[in-house]
PALUM-700202 format. One line per field, with one value per residue (C-alpha): residue number from 1; residue in three letters; chain; x, y, z. Coordinates in nm, 3 decimals. Layout:
N
num: (NUM;...)
residuo: (Ala;...)
cadena: (A;...)
X: (X;...)
Y: (Y;...)
Z: (Z;...)
END
This chain:
336
num: (1;2;3;4;5;6;7;8;9;10;11;12;13;14;15;16;17;18;19;20;21;22;23;24;25;26;27;28;29;30;31;32;33;34;35;36;37;38;39;40;41;42;43;44;45;46;47;48;49;50;51;52;53;54;55;56;57;58;59;60;61;62;63;64;65;66;67;68;69;70;71;72;73;74;75;76;77;78;79;80;81;82;83;84;85;86;87;88;89;90;91;92;93;94;95;96;97;98;99;100;101;102;103;104;105;106;107;108;109;110;111;112;113;114;115;116;117;118;119;120;121;122;123;124;125;126;127;128;129;130;131;132;133;134;135;136;137;138;139;140;141;142;143;144;145;146;147;148;149;150;151;152;153;154;155;156;157;158;159;160;161;162;163;164;165;166;167;168;169;170;171;172;173;174;175;176;177;178;179;180;181;182;183;184;185;186;187;188;189;190;191;192;193;194;195;196;197;198;199;200;201;202;203;204;205;206;207;208;209;210;211;212;213;214;215;216;217;218;219;220;221;222;223;224;225;226;227;228;229;230;231;232;233;234;235;236;237;238;239;240;241;242;243;244;245;246;247;248;249;250;251;252;253;254;255;256;257;258;259;260;261;262;263;264;265;266;267;268;269;270;271;272;273;274;275;276;277;278;279;280;281;282;283;284;285;286;287;288;289;290;291;292;293;294;295;296;297;298;299;300;301;302;303;304;305;306;307;308;309;310;311;312;313;314;315;316;317;318;319;320;321;322;323;324;325;326;327;328;329;330;331;332;333;334;335;336)
residuo: (Unk;Unk;Unk;Unk;Unk;Unk;Unk;Unk;Unk;Unk;Unk;Unk;Unk;Unk;Unk;Unk;Unk;Unk;Unk;Unk;Unk;Unk;Unk;Unk;Unk;Unk;Unk;Unk;Unk;Unk;Unk;Unk;Unk;Unk;Unk;Unk;Unk;Unk;Unk;Unk;Unk;Unk;Unk;Unk;Unk;Unk;Unk;Unk;Unk;Unk;Unk;Unk;Unk;Unk;Unk;Unk;Unk;Unk;Unk;Unk;Unk;Unk;Unk;Unk;Unk;Unk;Unk;Unk;Unk;Unk;Unk;Unk;Unk;Unk;Unk;Unk;Unk;Unk;Unk;Unk;Unk;Unk;Unk;Unk;Unk;Unk;Unk;Unk;Unk;Unk;Unk;Unk;Unk;Unk;Unk;Unk;Unk;Unk;Unk;Unk;Unk;Unk;Unk;Unk;Unk;Unk;Unk;Unk;Unk;Unk;Unk;Unk;Unk;Unk;Unk;Unk;Unk;Unk;Unk;Unk;Unk;Unk;Unk;Unk;Unk;Unk;Unk;Unk;Unk;Unk;Unk;Unk;Unk;Unk;Unk;Unk;Unk;Unk;Unk;Unk;Unk;Unk;Unk;Unk;Unk;Unk;Unk;Unk;Unk;Unk;Unk;Unk;Unk;Unk;Unk;Unk;Unk;Unk;Unk;Unk;Unk;Unk;Unk;Unk;Unk;Unk;Unk;Unk;Unk;Unk;Unk;Unk;Unk;Unk;Unk;Unk;Unk;Unk;Unk;Unk;Unk;Unk;Unk;Unk;Unk;Unk;Unk;Unk;Unk;Unk;Unk;Unk;Unk;Unk;Unk;Unk;Unk;Unk;Unk;Unk;Unk;Unk;Unk;Unk;Unk;Unk;Unk;Unk;Unk;Unk;Unk;Unk;Unk;Unk;Unk;Unk;Unk;Unk;Unk;Unk;Unk;Unk;Unk;Unk;Unk;Unk;Unk;Unk;Unk;Unk;Unk;Unk;Unk;Unk;Unk;Unk;Unk;Unk;Unk;Unk;Unk;Unk;Unk;Unk;Unk;Unk;Unk;Unk;Unk;Unk;Unk;Unk;Unk;Unk;Unk;Unk;Unk;Unk;Unk;Unk;Unk;Unk;Unk;Unk;Unk;Unk;Unk;Unk;Unk;Unk;Unk;Unk;Unk;Unk;Unk;Unk;Unk;Unk;Unk;Unk;Unk;Unk;Unk;Unk;Unk;Unk;Unk;Unk;Unk;Unk;Unk;Unk;Unk;Unk;Unk;Unk;Unk;Unk;Unk;Unk;Unk;Unk;Unk;Unk;Unk;Unk;Unk;Unk;Unk;Unk;Unk;Unk;Unk;Unk;Unk;Unk;Unk;Unk;Unk;Unk;Unk;Unk;Unk;Unk;Unk;Unk;Unk;Unk;Unk;Unk;Unk;Unk;Unk;Unk;Unk;Unk)
cadena: (A;A;A;A;A;A;A;A;A;A;A;A;A;A;A;A;A;A;A;A;A;A;A;A;A;A;A;A;A;A;A;A;A;A;A;A;A;A;A;A;A;A;A;A;A;A;A;A;A;A;A;A;A;A;A;A;A;A;A;A;A;A;A;A;A;A;A;A;A;A;A;A;A;A;A;A;A;A;A;A;A;A;A;A;A;A;A;A;A;A;A;A;A;A;A;A;A;A;A;A;A;A;A;A;A;A;A;A;A;A;A;A;A;A;A;A;A;A;A;A;A;A;A;A;A;A;A;A;A;A;A;A;A;A;A;A;A;A;A;A;A;A;A;A;A;A;A;A;A;A;A;A;A;A;A;A;A;A;A;A;A;A;A;A;A;A;A;A;A;A;A;A;A;A;A;A;A;A;A;A;A;A;A;A;A;A;A;A;A;A;A;A;A;A;A;A;A;A;A;A;A;A;A;A;A;A;A;A;A;A;A;A;A;A;A;A;A;A;A;A;A;A;A;A;A;A;A;A;A;A;A;A;A;A;A;A;A;A;A;A;A;A;A;A;A;A;A;A;A;A;A;A;A;A;A;A;A;A;A;A;A;A;A;A;A;A;A;A;A;A;A;A;A;A;A;A;A;A;A;A;A;A;A;A;A;A;A;A;A;A;A;A;A;A;A;A;A;A;A;A;A;A;A;A;A;A;A;A;A;A;A;A;A;A;A;A;A;A;A;A;A;A;A;A;A;A;A;A;A;A;A;A;A;A;A;A)
X: (0.029;0.269;0.396;0.122;0.089;0.394;0.357;0.035;0.286;0.532;0.269;-0.008;0.259;0.596;0.498;0.320;0.495;0.827;0.906;0.857;1.142;1.020;1.065;0.840;0.559;0.635;0.554;0.228;0.112;0.079;-0.064;-0.429;-0.702;-1.023;-1.335;-1.649;-2.021;-2.379;-2.647;-2.969;-3.208;-3.097;-2.879;-2.618;-2.268;-2.052;-1.680;-1.472;-1.091;-0.920;-0.613;-0.482;-0.444;-0.353;-0.381;-0.676;-0.828;-0.916;-0.959;-1.247;-1.515;-1.896;-2.041;-1.923;-2.094;-2.416;-2.609;-2.393;-2.557;-2.209;-1.877;-1.584;-1.205;-0.938;-0.579;-0.540;-0.741;-0.722;-1.055;-1.124;-1.445;-1.540;-1.655;-1.756;-1.725;-1.625;-1.851;-1.762;-2.020;-1.991;-1.641;-1.747;-1.432;-1.517;-1.310;-1.355;-1.274;-1.126;-0.937;-0.658;-0.551;-0.200;-0.099;0.090;-0.038;0.035;0.247;0.019;0.162;-0.015;-0.216;0.009;0.353;0.206;0.259;0.060;0.270;0.441;0.413;0.178;0.045;-0.294;-0.283;-0.645;-0.898;-1.173;-1.525;-1.411;-1.070;-0.832;-0.534;-0.432;-0.399;-0.173;-0.178;0.056;-0.027;0.052;-0.129;-0.308;-0.500;-0.552;-0.847;-0.901;-1.249;-1.324;-0.989;-0.799;-0.760;-0.937;-0.657;-0.749;-0.462;-0.433;-0.339;-0.650;-0.915;-1.176;-1.592;-1.512;-1.255;-1.362;-1.131;-0.801;-0.519;-0.308;0.070;0.392;0.669;0.786;0.494;0.346;-0.075;-0.167;-0.527;-0.803;-0.975;-1.346;-1.526;-1.450;-1.579;-1.824;-1.670;-1.376;-1.165;-1.232;-1.096;-0.974;-1.083;-0.916;-1.012;-0.712;-0.544;-0.533;-0.890;-0.750;-0.692;-1.026;-1.213;-1.020;-1.167;-1.558;-1.820;-1.757;-2.097;-2.211;-2.239;-2.556;-2.709;-2.707;-2.873;-2.629;-2.409;-2.095;-2.065;-1.973;-2.323;-2.480;-2.622;-2.816;-2.470;-2.179;-1.876;-1.734;-1.430;-1.652;-1.939;-1.614;-1.514;-1.821;-1.791;-1.394;-1.387;-1.704;-1.510;-1.804;-1.618;-1.919;-2.069;-1.736;-1.658;-1.902;-1.904;-1.574;-1.582;-1.848;-1.543;-1.369;-1.600;-1.663;-1.294;-1.109;-0.768;-0.797;-0.556;-0.782;-1.054;-0.851;-0.663;-1.067;-1.129;-0.818;-0.898;-1.230;-1.058;-0.816;-1.092;-1.266;-1.033;-0.975;-0.589;-0.525;-0.740;-0.634;-0.248;-0.393;-0.591;-0.286;-0.083;-0.306;-0.299;0.125;0.152;-0.095;0.022;0.390;0.407;0.093;0.248;-0.066;-0.052;0.321;0.260;-0.037;0.132;0.468;0.241;0.153;0.482;0.592;0.239;0.389;0.770;0.888;1.221;1.273;0.958;0.996;1.295;1.176;0.853;1.104;1.320;0.986;0.843;1.150;1.189;0.819;0.794;1.032;0.800;0.563;0.877;0.975;0.617;0.651;0.961;0.852;0.591;0.763;0.965;1.285;1.570;1.609;1.544;1.443)
Y: (-0.011;0.231;0.217;0.292;0.548;0.720;0.638;0.859;1.142;1.153;1.108;1.375;1.646;1.664;1.833;2.083;2.156;2.261;2.554;2.259;2.004;1.628;1.538;1.822;1.693;1.328;1.402;1.592;1.355;1.028;1.353;1.382;1.140;1.065;1.144;0.895;0.953;0.782;1.012;0.988;1.096;0.859;1.064;0.852;0.914;1.201;1.304;1.524;1.550;1.508;1.589;1.394;1.636;1.427;1.039;0.890;1.273;1.367;1.758;1.830;2.098;1.996;2.076;1.760;1.560;1.771;1.459;1.205;0.952;0.705;0.826;0.696;0.755;0.641;0.631;0.454;0.107;0.073;0.231;0.320;0.352;0.682;0.671;1.025;1.363;1.694;1.991;2.353;2.464;2.829;2.832;2.487;2.298;1.917;1.636;1.257;1.101;0.688;0.433;0.232;0.535;0.454;0.783;1.050;1.362;1.716;1.941;2.230;2.606;2.914;3.170;3.433;3.318;3.398;3.765;3.821;3.709;3.345;3.079;2.767;2.460;2.285;1.906;1.742;1.519;1.579;1.443;1.108;1.081;0.805;1.013;1.371;1.647;1.950;2.276;2.578;2.982;3.259;3.423;3.652;3.862;3.784;3.872;3.961;3.723;3.671;3.575;3.444;3.507;3.393;3.329;3.390;3.204;3.155;2.774;2.659;2.389;2.192;2.166;1.885;1.916;2.045;1.966;1.954;2.091;2.463;2.391;2.665;2.608;2.412;2.125;2.276;2.291;2.670;2.617;2.388;2.495;2.523;2.717;2.913;3.170;3.112;3.137;3.024;3.346;3.253;3.338;3.056;3.110;2.835;2.877;2.912;2.582;2.776;2.693;2.331;2.336;2.461;2.209;1.932;2.016;2.007;1.704;1.381;1.351;1.091;1.120;1.235;1.466;1.815;2.165;2.416;2.610;2.801;3.210;3.190;3.048;3.376;3.585;3.827;3.890;3.817;3.951;4.235;4.077;3.784;4.115;4.250;3.919;3.954;4.287;4.315;3.933;4.095;4.420;4.668;4.914;5.163;4.866;4.824;5.184;5.186;4.910;4.940;5.248;5.083;4.823;5.095;5.288;4.929;4.834;5.151;4.935;4.696;4.721;4.481;4.702;5.022;4.805;4.714;5.093;5.156;4.899;5.076;5.432;5.334;5.204;5.480;5.729;5.834;5.814;6.060;5.879;5.532;5.618;5.756;5.424;5.203;5.384;5.346;4.968;4.947;5.173;4.834;4.607;4.677;4.347;4.364;4.258;4.388;4.749;4.775;4.664;4.899;5.173;5.057;5.116;5.423;5.528;5.425;5.611;5.918;5.845;5.812;5.652;5.649;5.525;5.248;5.103;5.183;4.937;4.696;4.612;4.554;4.324;4.121;4.085;3.936;3.736;3.683;3.577;3.971;4.109;4.000;4.060;4.408;4.478;4.351;4.563;4.865;4.770;4.718;4.477;4.262;4.401;4.806)
Z: (0.002;0.091;-0.280;-0.435;-0.186;-0.281;-0.665;-0.657;-0.494;-0.754;-1.039;-0.925;-0.716;-0.794;-1.117;-0.956;-0.622;-0.795;-0.483;-0.232;-0.193;-0.169;0.191;0.273;-0.010;0.135;0.523;0.444;0.185;0.489;0.676;0.396;0.384;0.235;0.427;0.331;0.456;0.375;0.378;0.560;0.324;0.043;-0.164;-0.214;-0.047;-0.024;-0.005;0.130;0.264;0.627;0.820;1.074;1.308;1.646;1.744;1.565;1.526;1.170;1.084;0.878;0.706;0.935;0.611;0.471;0.758;0.765;0.610;0.712;0.913;0.926;0.809;0.759;0.692;0.384;0.268;-0.060;-0.007;0.352;0.563;0.901;1.083;1.297;1.600;1.698;1.582;1.799;1.636;1.571;1.362;1.355;1.209;1.011;1.157;1.275;1.438;1.357;1.637;1.509;1.707;1.595;1.307;1.159;1.049;1.214;1.278;1.076;1.262;1.308;1.265;1.303;1.113;1.295;1.097;0.809;0.584;0.239;-0.062;0.142;-0.036;0.032;-0.105;-0.056;-0.080;-0.042;-0.223;-0.504;-0.519;-0.403;-0.650;-0.497;-0.523;-0.344;-0.596;-0.520;-0.605;-0.481;-0.423;-0.199;0.060;-0.078;0.192;0.579;0.730;1.085;1.245;1.595;1.758;1.478;1.108;0.782;0.529;0.133;-0.109;-0.439;-0.365;-0.596;-0.414;-0.653;-0.552;-0.361;-0.174;0.138;0.459;0.232;0.389;0.353;0.459;0.470;0.285;0.641;0.604;0.866;0.867;0.880;0.700;0.672;0.284;0.306;0.031;-0.282;-0.434;-0.787;-1.100;-1.305;-1.134;-0.792;-0.440;-0.189;0.143;0.433;0.843;1.004;1.189;1.528;1.587;1.629;1.997;2.108;1.899;2.140;2.437;2.244;2.321;2.157;1.988;1.747;1.366;1.286;1.050;1.155;1.054;1.233;0.942;0.926;0.902;0.575;0.506;0.695;0.386;0.653;0.849;0.599;0.683;0.496;0.361;0.180;0.084;-0.120;-0.282;-0.618;-0.692;-0.673;-0.886;-1.128;-1.159;-0.999;-0.911;-0.831;-0.587;-0.427;-0.325;-0.115;-0.008;0.114;0.301;0.518;0.589;0.675;0.874;1.066;1.075;1.031;1.121;0.865;0.624;0.293;0.417;0.271;-0.047;-0.137;-0.136;-0.322;-0.574;-0.618;-0.642;-0.961;-1.129;-1.089;-1.172;-0.847;-0.861;-0.539;-0.368;-0.428;-0.401;-0.051;0.008;-0.082;0.105;0.410;0.335;0.389;0.678;0.820;0.688;0.530;0.365;0.161;-0.152;-0.386;-0.239;-0.297;-0.651;-0.742;-0.572;-0.778;-1.086;-0.987;-0.950;-1.375;-1.445;-1.276;-1.408;-1.003;-1.063;-0.682;-0.594;-0.855;-0.703;-0.368;-0.418;-0.599;-0.314;-0.090;-0.289;-0.395;-0.020;-0.009;-0.308;-0.603;-0.838;-0.772;-0.781;-1.148;-1.247;-1.061;-1.296;-1.618;-1.583;-1.513;-1.792;-1.668;-1.806;-1.518;-1.210;-1.132)
END
């Protein structure tokens, strides 16, 4: 069985994850399992991903289990029963309790160690496919929420991959991939791994259908970072402008709120205002690569060579790929 899993690792992961060393990928690969549910309403079986986070404990998303009357987990051809579940429905995190699971737990990281622009990778099963798939991306935004931060990354995952893991370059679990926006160009959101510790103290309940929903599913009281996502993706700048202003009024020290305002202003040709908003973004978060990039393009438009060099140096210290992209966009021969 291990040879089969190693073959799947080499075939499905290595071509897409050149930014991460093989040892890191191998370590993480064996932390990932598939979650299989039998639904109470006769609608068939359900599938999702899971991550081994402690001995005999597998983390997944609660919405994977919402209709389940029973559940099991598997890796390759090996399957294991589920004895019970610990539930944090609001954060969409559920811990499956098993017996004599032979897999080592993932190393748990923290959202506190993340910043915009750092590379991460997602790995998990999608829609019942036996072998896990991997994608590489960057941290695009960190949204303060309750006592932690929701992660948005560019590491893609497909529908049906709920409960897959988001790992840093050290192979530490930093997020649990939970939902994505609609459309071909999508945003990918993960719950912070920091919430795992509290979940461990929740009571163990039988696997059974439940109706509680997560915060992100609540259409009437959605966080601002979710309200602004679709207007940005759909380029509805006149809609994004007042929405981001309301966000700033509610959370004046939120760097992402200021960035959204700057983006709306820039696309509405409010160039002086957008520069101020992007500058406020970088004051609140000096590692905000997207805001730095936009400020750099404003400097290019104005022919400000000193600012162009400053932005290029700042981006080089955050993400080399984005720094190279900026140098190309700015018309620099190699680096600015």
